[in-house]
All heavy atoms as a GROMACS GRO file, in nm:
protein
  607
    1MET      N    1  -2.827   4.073   0.642
    1MET     CA    2  -2.869   3.973   0.548
    1MET      C    3  -2.747   3.892   0.501
    1MET      O    4  -2.638   3.945   0.491
    1MET     CB    5  -2.935   4.038   0.427
    1MET     CG    6  -3.066   4.107   0.456
    1MET     SD    7  -3.141   4.172   0.307
    1MET     CE    8  -3.259   4.044   0.277
    2LYS      N    9  -2.771   3.768   0.473
    2LYS     CA   10  -2.665   3.682   0.423
    2LYS      C   11  -2.648   3.704   0.273
    2LYS      O   12  -2.740   3.750   0.206
    2LYS     CB   13  -2.701   3.536   0.451
    2LYS     CG   14  -2.706   3.505   0.600
    2LYS     CD   15  -2.741   3.361   0.624
    2LYS     CE   16  -2.748   3.334   0.774
    2LYS     NZ   17  -2.787   3.197   0.802
    3PRO      N   18  -2.528   3.674   0.218
    3PRO     CA   19  -2.505   3.695   0.075
    3PRO      C   20  -2.609   3.629  -0.015
    3PRO      O   21  -2.652   3.690  -0.114
    3PRO     CB   22  -2.365   3.635   0.053
    3PRO     CG   23  -2.298   3.650   0.185
    3PRO     CD   24  -2.408   3.629   0.287
    4ASN      N   25  -2.651   3.507   0.016
    4ASN     CA   26  -2.752   3.440  -0.068
    4ASN      C   27  -2.884   3.515  -0.064
    4ASN      O   28  -2.954   3.525  -0.165
    4ASN     CB   29  -2.773   3.295  -0.025
    4ASN     CG   30  -2.674   3.202  -0.088
    4ASN    OD1   31  -2.599   3.241  -0.176
    4ASN    ND2   32  -2.673   3.078  -0.043
    5GLN      N   33  -2.921   3.567   0.054
    5GLN     CA   34  -3.044   3.642   0.065
    5GLN      C   35  -3.037   3.770  -0.018
    5GLN      O   36  -3.133   3.808  -0.085
    5GLN     CB   37  -3.073   3.676   0.211
    5GLN     CG   38  -3.107   3.555   0.296
    5GLN     CD   39  -3.112   3.590   0.444
    5GLN    OE1   40  -3.030   3.665   0.494
    5GLN    NE2   41  -3.211   3.534   0.514
    6LEU      N   42  -2.921   3.837  -0.014
    6LEU     CA   43  -2.902   3.957  -0.094
    6LEU      C   44  -2.910   3.925  -0.243
    6LEU      O   45  -2.967   4.000  -0.322
    6LEU     CB   46  -2.768   4.023  -0.062
    6LEU     CG   47  -2.758   4.087   0.076
    6LEU    CD1   48  -2.614   4.129   0.103
    6LEU    CD2   49  -2.852   4.206   0.086
    7TRP      N   50  -2.853   3.811  -0.283
    7TRP     CA   51  -2.855   3.770  -0.423
    7TRP      C   52  -2.999   3.750  -0.470
    7TRP      O   53  -3.039   3.801  -0.573
    7TRP     CB   54  -2.775   3.642  -0.439
    7TRP     CG   55  -2.783   3.583  -0.576
    7TRP    CD1   56  -2.858   3.479  -0.618
    7TRP    CD2   57  -2.714   3.630  -0.692
    7TRP    NE1   58  -2.840   3.456  -0.750
    7TRP    CE2   59  -2.752   3.547  -0.799
    7TRP    CE3   60  -2.623   3.733  -0.715
    7TRP    CZ2   61  -2.703   3.563  -0.927
    7TRP    CZ3   62  -2.574   3.749  -0.844
    7TRP    CH2   63  -2.614   3.666  -0.947
    8HIS      N   64  -3.078   3.677  -0.392
    8HIS     CA   65  -3.216   3.651  -0.429
    8HIS      C   66  -3.299   3.780  -0.428
    8HIS      O   67  -3.384   3.800  -0.515
    8HIS     CB   68  -3.279   3.545  -0.338
    8HIS     CG   69  -3.227   3.408  -0.365
    8HIS    ND1   70  -3.264   3.335  -0.475
    8HIS    CD2   71  -3.137   3.331  -0.298
    8HIS    CE1   72  -3.202   3.219  -0.476
    8HIS    NE2   73  -3.123   3.215  -0.369
    9LEU      N   74  -3.274   3.867  -0.331
    9LEU     CA   75  -3.344   3.996  -0.327
    9LEU      C   76  -3.311   4.078  -0.451
    9LEU      O   77  -3.399   4.137  -0.513
    9LEU     CB   78  -3.305   4.073  -0.200
    9LEU     CG   79  -3.369   4.209  -0.181
    9LEU    CD1   80  -3.520   4.195  -0.168
    9LEU    CD2   81  -3.311   4.277  -0.059
   10GLY      N   82  -3.185   4.078  -0.489
   10GLY     CA   83  -3.144   4.150  -0.611
   10GLY      C   84  -3.209   4.093  -0.735
   10GLY      O   85  -3.251   4.167  -0.824
   11LEU      N   86  -3.220   3.960  -0.743
   11LEU     CA   87  -3.285   3.898  -0.858
   11LEU      C   88  -3.434   3.930  -0.863
   11LEU      O   89  -3.491   3.945  -0.971
   11LEU     CB   90  -3.265   3.747  -0.856
   11LEU     CG   91  -3.127   3.696  -0.894
   11LEU    CD1   92  -3.120   3.544  -0.880
   11LEU    CD2   93  -3.090   3.737  -1.035
   12MET      N   94  -3.497   3.942  -0.746
   12MET     CA   95  -3.639   3.976  -0.743
   12MET      C   96  -3.660   4.121  -0.787
   12MET      O   97  -3.755   4.152  -0.858
   12MET     CB   98  -3.698   3.955  -0.604
   12MET     CG   99  -3.715   3.808  -0.567
   12MET     SD  100  -3.804   3.780  -0.414
   12MET     CE  101  -3.706   3.867  -0.294
   13GLN      N  102  -3.571   4.211  -0.744
   13GLN     CA  103  -3.586   4.352  -0.777
   13GLN      C  104  -3.540   4.383  -0.920
   13GLN      O  105  -3.589   4.476  -0.983
   13GLN     CB  106  -3.508   4.438  -0.679
   13GLN     CG  107  -3.566   4.435  -0.540
   13GLN     CD  108  -3.484   4.515  -0.441
   13GLN    OE1  109  -3.374   4.560  -0.470
   13GLN    NE2  110  -3.538   4.533  -0.322
   14ASN      N  111  -3.442   4.308  -0.970
   14ASN     CA  112  -3.387   4.330  -1.102
   14ASN      C  113  -3.377   4.197  -1.176
   14ASN      O  114  -3.268   4.142  -1.191
   14ASN     CB  115  -3.248   4.395  -1.093
   14ASN     CG  116  -3.251   4.526  -1.020
   14ASN    OD1  117  -3.316   4.619  -1.062
   14ASN    ND2  118  -3.182   4.533  -0.908
   15PRO      N  119  -3.490   4.142  -1.221
   15PRO     CA  120  -3.485   4.010  -1.286
   15PRO      C  121  -3.402   4.013  -1.413
   15PRO      O  122  -3.401   4.111  -1.487
   15PRO     CB  123  -3.632   3.979  -1.316
   15PRO     CG  124  -3.703   4.108  -1.306
   15PRO     CD  125  -3.623   4.199  -1.220
   16VAL      N  126  -3.330   3.904  -1.435
   16VAL     CA  127  -3.244   3.891  -1.552
   16VAL      C  128  -3.286   3.764  -1.626
   16VAL      O  129  -3.293   3.656  -1.568
   16VAL     CB  130  -3.095   3.880  -1.510
   16VAL    CG1  131  -3.007   3.860  -1.631
   16VAL    CG2  132  -3.054   4.003  -1.433
   17ARG      N  133  -3.314   3.780  -1.755
   17ARG     CA  134  -3.351   3.666  -1.838
   17ARG      C  135  -3.226   3.587  -1.872
   17ARG      O  136  -3.123   3.642  -1.906
   17ARG     CB  137  -3.418   3.716  -1.966
   17ARG     CG  138  -3.462   3.606  -2.059
   17ARG     CD  139  -3.519   3.663  -2.188
   17ARG     NE  140  -3.424   3.743  -2.263
   17ARG     CZ  141  -3.333   3.694  -2.348
   17ARG    NH1  142  -3.323   3.564  -2.367
   17ARG    NH2  143  -3.252   3.774  -2.413
   18GLU      N  144  -3.235   3.456  -1.861
   18GLU     CA  145  -3.125   3.370  -1.899
   18GLU      C  146  -3.107   3.376  -2.050
   18GLU      O  147  -3.204   3.360  -2.124
   18GLU     CB  148  -3.152   3.225  -1.857
   18GLU     CG  149  -3.143   3.202  -1.707
   18GLU     CD  150  -3.000   3.214  -1.655
   18GLU    OE1  151  -2.905   3.175  -1.726
   18GLU    OE2  152  -2.985   3.261  -1.543
   19PRO      N  153  -2.985   3.399  -2.099
   19PRO     CA  154  -2.965   3.405  -2.244
   19PRO      C  155  -2.973   3.267  -2.307
   19PRO      O  156  -2.940   3.167  -2.244
   19PRO     CB  157  -2.824   3.463  -2.257
   19PRO     CG  158  -2.756   3.424  -2.130
   19PRO     CD  159  -2.863   3.423  -2.024
   20GLU      N  160  -3.017   3.265  -2.431
   20GLU     CA  161  -3.017   3.141  -2.508
   20GLU      C  162  -2.873   3.114  -2.551
   20GLU      O  163  -2.795   3.207  -2.573
   20GLU     CB  164  -3.106   3.155  -2.631
   20GLU     CG  165  -3.252   3.179  -2.598
   20GLU     CD  166  -3.317   3.057  -2.536
   20GLU    OE1  167  -3.280   2.944  -2.573
   20GLU    OE2  168  -3.405   3.075  -2.450
   21VAL      N  169  -2.837   2.989  -2.561
   21VAL     CA  170  -2.701   2.953  -2.602
   21VAL      C  171  -2.669   3.013  -2.738
   21VAL      O  172  -2.558   3.062  -2.762
   21VAL     CB  173  -2.683   2.800  -2.602
   21VAL    CG1  174  -2.546   2.761  -2.656
   21VAL    CG2  175  -2.704   2.744  -2.463
   22SER      N  176  -2.765   3.015  -2.829
   22SER     CA  177  -2.741   3.071  -2.962
   22SER      C  178  -2.711   3.220  -2.956
   22SER      O  179  -2.634   3.272  -3.036
   22SER     CB  180  -2.861   3.045  -3.053
   22SER     OG  181  -2.976   3.106  -3.000
   23GLU      N  182  -2.768   3.292  -2.856
   23GLU     CA  183  -2.740   3.435  -2.841
   23GLU      C  184  -2.596   3.457  -2.799
   23GLU      O  185  -2.531   3.550  -2.845
   23GLU     CB  186  -2.834   3.497  -2.738
   23GLU     CG  187  -2.978   3.505  -2.780
   23GLU     CD  188  -3.068   3.558  -2.670
   23GLU    OE1  189  -3.016   3.589  -2.560
   23GLU    OE2  190  -3.189   3.567  -2.692
   24ILE      N  191  -2.546   3.373  -2.711
   24ILE     CA  192  -2.408   3.386  -2.664
   24ILE      C  193  -2.311   3.355  -2.778
   24ILE      O  194  -2.212   3.424  -2.798
   24ILE     CB  195  -2.382   3.294  -2.543
   24ILE    CG1  196  -2.467   3.340  -2.425
   24ILE    CG2  197  -2.234   3.295  -2.506
   24ILE    CD1  198  -2.462   3.248  -2.306
   25ASP      N  199  -2.341   3.251  -2.854
   25ASP     CA  200  -2.254   3.214  -2.966
   25ASP      C  201  -2.251   3.320  -3.074
   25ASP      O  202  -2.153   3.335  -3.146
   25ASP     CB  203  -2.299   3.080  -3.026
   25ASP     CG  204  -2.276   2.964  -2.930
   25ASP    OD1  205  -2.190   2.978  -2.840
   25ASP    OD2  206  -2.344   2.861  -2.944
   26ALA      N  207  -2.360   3.398  -3.087
   26ALA     CA  208  -2.370   3.497  -3.194
   26ALA      C  209  -2.298   3.627  -3.160
   26ALA      O  210  -2.283   3.714  -3.246
   26ALA     CB  211  -2.517   3.526  -3.224
   27ILE      N  212  -2.250   3.646  -3.038
   27ILE     CA  213  -2.182   3.769  -2.999
   27ILE      C  214  -2.044   3.774  -3.064
   27ILE      O  215  -1.966   3.680  -3.053
   27ILE     CB  216  -2.169   3.780  -2.846
   27ILE    CG1  217  -2.307   3.790  -2.783
   27ILE    CG2  218  -2.085   3.902  -2.808
   27ILE    CD1  219  -2.306   3.786  -2.632
   28ASP      N  220  -2.015   3.884  -3.130
   28ASP     CA  221  -1.883   3.906  -3.188
   28ASP      C  222  -1.800   3.984  -3.085
   28ASP      O  223  -1.807   4.107  -3.078
   28ASP     CB  224  -1.894   3.984  -3.319
   28ASP     CG  225  -1.760   4.001  -3.387
   28ASP    OD1  226  -1.659   3.944  -3.337
   28ASP    OD2  227  -1.755   4.070  -3.490
   29TRP      N  228  -1.729   3.913  -3.002
   29TRP     CA  229  -1.658   3.975  -2.890
   29TRP      C  230  -1.549   4.071  -2.936
   29TRP      O  231  -1.519   4.169  -2.868
   29TRP     CB  232  -1.600   3.868  -2.798
   29TRP     CG  233  -1.705   3.788  -2.731
   29TRP    CD1  234  -1.742   3.660  -2.760
   29TRP    CD2  235  -1.791   3.830  -2.625
   29TRP    NE1  236  -1.845   3.619  -2.679
   29TRP    CE2  237  -1.877   3.722  -2.595
   29TRP    CE3  238  -1.805   3.947  -2.553
   29TRP    CZ2  239  -1.974   3.729  -2.496
   29TRP    CZ3  240  -1.901   3.954  -2.455
   29TRP    CH2  241  -1.985   3.847  -2.427
   30GLU      N  242  -1.486   4.044  -3.049
   30GLU     CA  243  -1.379   4.131  -3.098
   30GLU      C  244  -1.431   4.270  -3.134
   30GLU      O  245  -1.363   4.369  -3.115
   30GLU     CB  246  -1.312   4.067  -3.219
   30GLU     CG  247  -1.242   3.936  -3.189
   30GLU     CD  248  -1.126   3.953  -3.091
   30GLU    OE1  249  -1.056   4.055  -3.100
   30GLU    OE2  250  -1.108   3.864  -3.006
   31ASP      N  251  -1.552   4.278  -3.189
   31ASP     CA  252  -1.608   4.406  -3.232
   31ASP      C  253  -1.712   4.460  -3.134
   31ASP      O  254  -1.788   4.552  -3.167
   31ASP     CB  255  -1.671   4.392  -3.371
   31ASP     CG  256  -1.566   4.362  -3.477
   31ASP    OD1  257  -1.452   4.408  -3.461
   31ASP    OD2  258  -1.599   4.291  -3.574
   32SER      N  259  -1.719   4.406  -3.015
   32SER     CA  260  -1.822   4.449  -2.920
   32SER      C  261  -1.791   4.583  -2.856
   32SER      O  262  -1.878   4.644  -2.794
   32SER     CB  263  -1.840   4.343  -2.811
   32SER     OG  264  -1.725   4.339  -2.729
   33GLU      N  265  -1.667   4.631  -2.867
   33GLU     CA  266  -1.622   4.758  -2.808
   33GLU      C  267  -1.633   4.762  -2.657
   33GLU      O  268  -1.641   4.868  -2.597
   33GLU     CB  269  -1.697   4.876  -2.871
   33GLU     CG  270  -1.674   4.888  -3.021
   33GLU     CD  271  -1.747   5.007  -3.080
   33GLU    OE1  272  -1.798   5.092  -3.004
   33GLU    OE2  273  -1.753   5.015  -3.204
   34LEU      N  274  -1.636   4.647  -2.594
   34LEU     CA  275  -1.635   4.641  -2.448
   34LEU      C  276  -1.493   4.665  -2.400
   34LEU      O  277  -1.398   4.610  -2.452
   34LEU     CB  278  -1.685   4.505  -2.399
   34LEU     CG  279  -1.831   4.473  -2.426
   34LEU    CD1  280  -1.862   4.330  -2.382
   34LEU    CD2  281  -1.921   4.571  -2.352
   35THR      N  282  -1.480   4.749  -2.300
   35THR     CA  283  -1.349   4.776  -2.244
   35THR      C  284  -1.352   4.748  -2.094
   35THR      O  285  -1.458   4.742  -2.032
   35THR     CB  286  -1.308   4.924  -2.265
   35THR    OG1  287  -1.402   5.007  -2.199
   35THR    CG2  288  -1.302   4.958  -2.414
   36VAL      N  289  -1.235   4.736  -2.036
   36VAL     CA  290  -1.224   4.706  -1.894
   36VAL      C  291  -1.270   4.825  -1.811
   36VAL      O  292  -1.319   4.810  -1.701
   36VAL     CB  293  -1.078   4.668  -1.859
   36VAL    CG1  294  -1.061   4.643  -1.710
   36VAL    CG2  295  -1.034   4.548  -1.939
   37GLU      N  296  -1.259   4.946  -1.866
   37GLU     CA  297  -1.294   5.067  -1.790
   37GLU      C  298  -1.444   5.082  -1.769
   37GLU      O  299  -1.486   5.159  -1.685
   37GLU     CB  300  -1.241   5.192  -1.861
   37GLU     CG  301  -1.089   5.204  -1.861
   37GLU     CD  302  -1.025   5.118  -1.969
   37GLU    OE1  303  -1.087   5.097  -2.075
   37GLU    OE2  304  -0.913   5.069  -1.946
   38GLU      N  305  -1.525   5.012  -1.847
   38GLU     CA  306  -1.668   5.025  -1.831
   38GLU      C  307  -1.712   4.964  -1.698
   38GLU      O  308  -1.660   4.861  -1.657
   38GLU     CB  309  -1.742   4.954  -1.946
   38GLU     CG  310  -1.726   5.024  -2.079
   38GLU     CD  311  -1.802   4.953  -2.189
   38GLU    OE1  312  -1.892   4.873  -2.158
   38GLU    OE2  313  -1.771   4.979  -2.305
   39PRO      N  314  -1.806   5.028  -1.630
   39PRO     CA  315  -1.851   4.970  -1.502
   39PRO      C  316  -1.922   4.837  -1.526
   39PRO      O  317  -1.990   4.819  -1.627
   39PRO     CB  318  -1.948   5.074  -1.447
   39PRO     CG  319  -1.992   5.152  -1.567
   39PRO     CD  320  -1.877   5.147  -1.665
   40THR      N  321  -1.902   4.746  -1.435
   40THR     CA  322  -1.970   4.618  -1.444
   40THR      C  323  -2.089   4.620  -1.350
   40THR      O  324  -2.088   4.686  -1.246
   40THR     CB  325  -1.877   4.502  -1.405
   40THR    OG1  326  -1.827   4.526  -1.273
   40THR    CG2  327  -1.759   4.492  -1.501
   41HIS      N  328  -2.192   4.550  -1.387
   41HIS     CA  329  -2.311   4.544  -1.304
   41HIS      C  330  -2.306   4.417  -1.223
   41HIS      O  331  -2.283   4.310  -1.276
   41HIS     CB  332  -2.438   4.548  -1.390
   41HIS     CG  333  -2.446   4.673  -1.473
   41HIS    ND1  334  -2.479   4.794  -1.419
   41HIS    CD2  335  -2.420   4.697  -1.604
   41HIS    CE1  336  -2.476   4.886  -1.513
   41HIS    NE2  337  -2.441   4.830  -1.627
   42GLY      N  338  -2.326   4.429  -1.096
   42GLY     CA  339  -2.321   4.314  -1.008
   42GLY      C  340  -2.443   4.313  -0.919
   42GLY      O  341  -2.552   4.350  -0.960
   43ILE      N  342  -2.421   4.278  -0.797
   43ILE     CA  343  -2.530   4.273  -0.701
   43ILE      C  344  -2.569   4.415  -0.661
   43ILE      O  345  -2.484   4.497  -0.631
   43ILE     CB  346  -2.487   4.193  -0.576
   43ILE    CG1  347  -2.457   4.050  -0.615
   43ILE    CG2  348  -2.594   4.199  -0.468
   43ILE    CD1  349  -2.399   3.968  -0.502
   44VAL      N  350  -2.697   4.443  -0.663
   44VAL     CA  351  -2.748   4.573  -0.621
   44VAL      C  352  -2.792   4.560  -0.476
   44VAL      O  353  -2.884   4.485  -0.444
   44VAL     CB  354  -2.866   4.617  -0.708
   44VAL    CG1  355  -2.921   4.751  -0.662
   44VAL    CG2  356  -2.825   4.623  -0.854
   45LEU      N  357  -2.723   4.629  -0.387
   45LEU     CA  358  -2.755   4.622  -0.245
   45LEU      C  359  -2.854   4.731  -0.208
   45LEU      O  360  -2.836   4.847  -0.245
   45LEU     CB  361  -2.629   4.639  -0.161
   45LEU     CG  362  -2.522   4.532  -0.178
   45LEU    CD1  363  -2.399   4.566  -0.095
   45LEU    CD2  364  -2.575   4.397  -0.140
   46PRO      N  365  -2.958   4.696  -0.135
   46PRO     CA  366  -3.053   4.799  -0.093
   46PRO      C  367  -2.993   4.888   0.015
   46PRO      O  368  -2.911   4.843   0.094
   46PRO     CB  369  -3.171   4.718  -0.038
   46PRO     CG  370  -3.111   4.589   0.005
   46PRO     CD  371  -2.996   4.563  -0.089
   47VAL      N  372  -3.032   5.013   0.015
   47VAL     CA  373  -2.988   5.106   0.120
   47VAL      C  374  -3.082   5.086   0.238
   47VAL      O  375  -3.203   5.101   0.226
   47VAL     CB  376  -2.993   5.252   0.070
   47VAL    CG1  377  -2.955   5.347   0.181
   47VAL    CG2  378  -2.903   5.269  -0.050
   48LEU      N  379  -3.025   5.050   0.351
   48LEU     CA  380  -3.105   5.024   0.471
   48LEU      C  381  -3.071   5.125   0.579
   48LEU      O  382  -2.955   5.156   0.601
   48LEU     CB  383  -3.078   4.882   0.523
   48LEU     CG  384  -3.103   4.767   0.425
   48LEU    CD1  385  -3.058   4.635   0.486
   48LEU    CD2  386  -3.250   4.761   0.390
   49ASP      N  387  -3.172   5.175   0.645
   49ASP     CA  388  -3.151   5.264   0.759
   49ASP      C  389  -3.119   5.180   0.881
   49ASP      O  390  -3.170   5.069   0.898
   49ASP     CB  391  -3.275   5.348   0.786
   49ASP     CG  392  -3.303   5.446   0.673
   49ASP    OD1  393  -3.205   5.494   0.611
   49ASP    OD2  394  -3.421   5.474   0.647
   50CYS      N  395  -3.035   5.234   0.968
   50CYS     CA  396  -3.001   5.164   1.091
   50CYS      C  397  -3.125   5.159   1.180
   50CYS      O  398  -3.189   5.261   1.207
   50CYS     CB  399  -2.888   5.237   1.163
   50CYS     SG  400  -2.840   5.157   1.317
   51PRO      N  401  -3.161   5.040   1.229
   51PRO     CA  402  -3.282   5.029   1.312
   51PRO      C  403  -3.261   5.082   1.455
   51PRO      O  404  -3.357   5.093   1.530
   51PRO     CB  405  -3.312   4.879   1.312
   51PRO     CG  406  -3.179   4.815   1.291
   51PRO     CD  407  -3.102   4.910   1.202
   52LEU      N  408  -3.138   5.114   1.491
   52LEU     CA  409  -3.110   5.161   1.626
   52LEU      C  410  -3.118   5.313   1.634
   52LEU      O  411  -3.080   5.383   1.541
   52LEU     CB  412  -2.970   5.117   1.669
   52LEU     CG  413  -2.942   4.967   1.670
   52LEU    CD1  414  -2.797   4.941   1.704
   52LEU    CD2  415  -3.033   4.897   1.768
   53ASP      N  416  -3.166   5.362   1.749
   53ASP     CA  417  -3.162   5.505   1.769
   53ASP      C  418  -3.019   5.544   1.809
   53ASP      O  419  -2.933   5.458   1.828
   53ASP     CB  420  -3.264   5.550   1.875
   53ASP     CG  421  -3.241   5.485   2.011
   53ASP    OD1  422  -3.126   5.448   2.042
   53ASP    OD2  423  -3.339   5.470   2.087
   54HIS      N  424  -2.992   5.673   1.816
   54HIS     CA  425  -2.856   5.722   1.840
   54HIS      C  426  -2.798   5.666   1.971
   54HIS      O  427  -2.683   5.623   1.975
   54HIS     CB  428  -2.856   5.875   1.842
   54HIS     CG  429  -2.720   5.934   1.860
   54HIS    ND1  430  -2.623   5.928   1.761
   54HIS    CD2  431  -2.663   5.998   1.964
   54HIS    CE1  432  -2.513   5.986   1.806
   54HIS    NE2  433  -2.535   6.031   1.929
   55GLU      N  434  -2.877   5.667   2.076
   55GLU     CA  435  -2.830   5.620   2.207
   55GLU      C  436  -2.796   5.470   2.204
   55GLU      O  437  -2.692   5.428   2.255
   55GLU     CB  438  -2.936   5.648   2.313
   55GLU     CG  439  -2.892   5.609   2.454
   55GLU     CD  440  -3.000   5.640   2.557
   55GLU    OE1  441  -3.077   5.737   2.538
   55GLU    OE2  442  -3.004   5.566   2.657
   56SER      N  443  -2.883   5.390   2.143
   56SER     CA  444  -2.858   5.246   2.134
   56SER      C  445  -2.734   5.216   2.051
   56SER      O  446  -2.657   5.126   2.083
   56SER     CB  447  -2.978   5.174   2.073
   56SER     OG  448  -3.092   5.192   2.154
   57LEU      N  449  -2.715   5.293   1.944
   57LEU     CA  450  -2.597   5.273   1.860
   57LEU      C  451  -2.470   5.305   1.937
   57LEU      O  452  -2.370   5.232   1.927
   57LEU     CB  453  -2.609   5.359   1.735
   57LEU     CG  454  -2.502   5.341   1.628
   57LEU    CD1  455  -2.497   5.196   1.581
   57LEU    CD2  456  -2.527   5.433   1.511
   58GLU      N  457  -2.472   5.410   2.016
   58GLU     CA  458  -2.355   5.445   2.098
   58GLU      C  459  -2.327   5.336   2.202
   58GLU      O  460  -2.211   5.302   2.227
   58GLU     CB  461  -2.374   5.581   2.166
   58GLU     CG  462  -2.353   5.696   2.073
   58GLU     CD  463  -2.216   5.694   2.006
   58GLU    OE1  464  -2.114   5.676   2.076
   58GLU    OE2  465  -2.212   5.711   1.883
   59LEU      N  466  -2.432   5.282   2.264
   59LEU     CA  467  -2.413   5.173   2.361
   59LEU      C  468  -2.352   5.050   2.293
   59LEU      O  469  -2.265   4.984   2.349
   59LEU     CB  470  -2.545   5.136   2.427
   59LEU     CG  471  -2.599   5.236   2.529
   59LEU    CD1  472  -2.740   5.196   2.573
   59LEU    CD2  473  -2.505   5.243   2.649
   60LEU      N  474  -2.396   5.022   2.173
   60LEU     CA  475  -2.340   4.910   2.097
   60LEU      C  476  -2.192   4.934   2.066
   60LEU      O  477  -2.110   4.844   2.082
   60LEU     CB  478  -2.419   4.888   1.968
   60LEU     CG  479  -2.371   4.776   1.878
   60LEU    CD1  480  -2.381   4.641   1.948
   60LEU    CD2  481  -2.449   4.775   1.748
   61ARG      N  482  -2.160   5.055   2.024
   61ARG     CA  483  -2.019   5.088   1.995
   61ARG      C  484  -1.932   5.075   2.119
   61ARG      O  485  -1.816   5.036   2.110
   61ARG     CB  486  -2.010   5.228   1.936
   61ARG     CG  487  -2.057   5.236   1.794
   61ARG     CD  488  -2.032   5.374   1.736
   61ARG     NE  489  -2.076   5.377   1.599
   61ARG     CZ  490  -2.145   5.476   1.545
   61ARG    NH1  491  -2.179   5.580   1.618
   61ARG    NH2  492  -2.182   5.471   1.419
   62LEU      N  493  -1.986   5.111   2.235
   62LEU     CA  494  -1.910   5.099   2.359
   62LEU      C  495  -1.893   4.952   2.399
   62LEU      O  496  -1.790   4.914   2.455
   62LEU     CB  497  -1.979   5.176   2.472
   62LEU     CG  498  -1.977   5.328   2.462
   62LEU    CD1  499  -2.065   5.388   2.570
   62LEU    CD2  500  -1.835   5.380   2.472
   63ALA      N  501  -1.993   4.871   2.372
   63ALA     CA  502  -1.991   4.731   2.414
   63ALA      C  503  -1.903   4.644   2.324
   63ALA      O  504  -1.846   4.546   2.369
   63ALA     CB  505  -2.132   4.674   2.419
   64VAL      N  506  -1.891   4.680   2.197
   64VAL     CA  507  -1.817   4.597   2.102
   64VAL      C  508  -1.691   4.670   2.059
   64VAL      O  509  -1.698   4.778   2.002
   64VAL     CB  510  -1.904   4.563   1.978
   64VAL    CG1  511  -1.824   4.481   1.879
   64VAL    CG2  512  -2.030   4.490   2.021
   65GLN      N  513  -1.579   4.611   2.090
   65GLN     CA  514  -1.450   4.666   2.050
   65GLN      C  515  -1.387   4.568   1.951
   65GLN      O  516  -1.319   4.473   1.990
   65GLN     CB  517  -1.359   4.683   2.173
   65GLN     CG  518  -1.415   4.773   2.280
   65GLN     CD  519  -1.426   4.917   2.232
   65GLN    OE1  520  -1.346   4.963   2.153
   65GLN    NE2  521  -1.528   4.986   2.279
   66PRO      N  522  -1.410   4.585   1.821
   66PRO     CA  523  -1.368   4.486   1.723
   66PRO      C  524  -1.217   4.466   1.713
   66PRO      O  525  -1.172   4.360   1.672
   66PRO     CB  526  -1.425   4.539   1.591
   66PRO     CG  527  -1.452   4.682   1.614
   66PRO     CD  528  -1.477   4.698   1.760
   67THR      N  529  -1.138   4.564   1.754
   67THR     CA  530  -0.993   4.548   1.744
   67THR      C  531  -0.930   4.502   1.874
   67THR      O  532  -0.810   4.476   1.879
   67THR     CB  533  -0.929   4.681   1.700
   67THR    OG1  534  -0.962   4.783   1.795
   67THR    CG2  535  -0.976   4.721   1.562
   68ALA      N  536  -1.008   4.490   1.980
   68ALA     CA  537  -0.954   4.448   2.109
   68ALA      C  538  -0.939   4.296   2.112
   68ALA      O  539  -1.019   4.222   2.056
   68ALA     CB  540  -1.046   4.493   2.222
   69SER      N  541  -0.833   4.251   2.178
   69SER     CA  542  -0.816   4.106   2.193
   69SER      C  543  -0.890   4.062   2.320
   69SER      O  544  -0.884   4.128   2.423
   69SER     CB  545  -0.668   4.071   2.202
   69SER     OG  546  -0.612   4.132   2.315
   70SER      N  547  -0.965   3.954   2.307
   70SER     CA  548  -1.038   3.903   2.422
   70SER      C  549  -1.080   3.760   2.396
   70SER      O  550  -1.076   3.712   2.282
   70SER     CB  551  -1.161   3.989   2.451
   70SER     OG  552  -1.259   3.966   2.353
   71ASP      N  553  -1.121   3.693   2.502
   71ASP     CA  554  -1.172   3.556   2.489
   71ASP      C  555  -1.322   3.555   2.464
   71ASP      O  556  -1.382   3.450   2.443
   71ASP     CB  557  -1.141   3.476   2.617
   71ASP     CG  558  -0.991   3.457   2.634
   71ASP    OD1  559  -0.920   3.450   2.532
   71ASP    OD2  560  -0.946   3.449   2.749
   72SER      N  561  -1.385   3.673   2.468
   72SER     CA  562  -1.530   3.681   2.450
   72SER      C  563  -1.568   3.750   2.318
   72SER      O  564  -1.670   3.816   2.310
   72SER     CB  565  -1.593   3.757   2.566
   72SER     OG  566  -1.540   3.889   2.569
   73LEU      N  567  -1.483   3.735   2.216
   73LEU     CA  568  -1.506   3.794   2.084
   73LEU      C  569  -1.524   3.944   2.089
   73LEU      O  570  -1.606   4.002   2.017
   73LEU     CB  571  -1.625   3.727   2.015
   73LEU     CG  572  -1.614   3.575   1.999
   73LEU    CD1  573  -1.743   3.519   1.944
   73LEU    CD2  574  -1.498   3.541   1.908
   74ALA      N  575  -1.449   4.010   2.175
   74ALA     CA  576  -1.443   4.157   2.188
   74ALA      C  577  -1.572   4.218   2.241
   74ALA      O  578  -1.594   4.336   2.231
   74ALA     CB  579  -1.406   4.222   2.054
   75VAL      N  580  -1.660   4.137   2.302
   75VAL     CA  581  -1.783   4.190   2.359
   75VAL      C  582  -1.767   4.196   2.510
   75VAL      O  583  -1.730   4.099   2.574
   75VAL     CB  584  -1.905   4.099   2.323
   75VAL    CG1  585  -2.031   4.151   2.389
   75VAL    CG2  586  -1.920   4.094   2.172
   76THR      N  587  -1.792   4.314   2.564
   76THR     CA  588  -1.784   4.332   2.708
   76THR      C  589  -1.924   4.357   2.764
   76THR      O  590  -2.010   4.408   2.695
   76THR     CB  591  -1.693   4.451   2.744
   76THR    OG1  592  -1.748   4.568   2.683
   76THR    CG2  593  -1.552   4.428   2.697
   77SER      N  594  -1.944   4.321   2.888
   77SER     CA  595  -2.074   4.348   2.950
   77SER      C  596  -2.072   4.486   3.011
   77SER      O  597  -1.973   4.529   3.068
   77SER     CB  598  -2.108   4.243   3.054
   77SER     OG  599  -2.008   4.242   3.153
   78ILE      N  600  -2.184   4.555   3.000
   78ILE     CA  601  -2.192   4.693   3.052
   78ILE      C  602  -2.267   4.691   3.182
   78ILE      O  603  -2.364   4.628   3.200
   78ILE     CB  604  -2.261   4.786   2.951
   78ILE    CG1  605  -2.177   4.794   2.826
   78ILE    CG2  606  -2.285   4.923   3.008
   78ILE    CD1  607  -2.238   4.880   2.717
   0.00000   0.00000   0.00000
């Protein structure tokens, strides 16, 4: 999936209400007790199972050598 697709999927699964400007202005940031150590919430990625069976995955690993230099983007024909 492309990043934009993941973003929209995340918004559909975890909708977020847009804050009113007055709500943002009313936040007392000095006394909010927010620290850098607290985890931040970002994009929630779904856990996806690999659609390939074990044999197909091994064939793919043999065919694609991501660190090899080549003129064919590291893809070899089997």
